[in-house]
N, C-alpha and C positions, 0 to 999 in steps of 0.2 A: 354177791360180790364177784362171782365168776365172770360176769360181763365186763367188769373193770379190768380184770386180769387179761381177758381176751383182747380187749381194746388196747391195753398197754403192749401186749405181745404183738398185735398187728401193727402198732405204731413203730415198734422196734424193727420188725421185719421190713416194713415199708422204708424206714430210714436206711437200713443196711442195703436194700436194693437200690435206693437212690444214690448212696455213696459209691456202690460198685459201678452203676451205669455211668454216672457223671465223673467219677474219679478214674475209671479204668477204661471202660469200653469206648466212650466218646473220644478221649485223647488218642487211643489206638487207631480208631477209624479215621480220625483227622490226619494223623501221621501217615497212615497208609495211603489216603487220597493225595496227600501232598507229595509223597514219593512217586506215586503213579504219574502225577502231573509233571514232576521234574523229569522222569524218564521219557515221557512223551515229548517234552521240550528238547531233550537231548537227541532223541531220534529224529525229530523234525529238523533240528539244526544240523545233524549229521547228514541228512539227505541233501542239504543245500551245498554241501562241499566242506571239507575239513578246513579249519582255520590254519592249522599247521600241517603241511603235507607229510605223509609218512616217510620215515627214513628209508632211503634206498640203500641196500647193503653195499653197493659199489661206492656210493657217495660217502657213507660214514667212514670207510677206510681212508679215503682221501683227506677227510677233515680231522680225523683223530691223530694224535701224536703217536709215533712209534714208541713202543715200550723199550726202556733202557735195559740192556742185559748187564747185570751187575757181576755175575760170576756163573760158573758151571753149576748145574744141578747135581747135588750129591744125595744119593739115597740115604734114608735115615739109618738103615742097617750098616752102612759103610762107616759111619762116624764112630770112632773109638777114642777112648781116653787113655 
C-alpha cells in the first residue's frame, strides 16, 4: 500500500502546485505585463505632445481669484479668555 500513499501524496502536491501557478503566478504576471503596456502607451502618448499644456506659473496667477482677506492674523498665543 505504500505506492497508493505515494500516489495520493504526489497528486495532492501536483494539485497544490497547479493552484499556486494558475491562481497566483499567472494573474500576477498578466497584471505586470498589462501595467508595462499601459506605461509604454503613456510614454508614447507623452512624446507626441501633451493634451493639456502644463500650467505656466505666470498664467495661473492671472486666472486664479485673489484670496479674500477676512481679518488680521492673530497668533495662537495671543488669544486669551
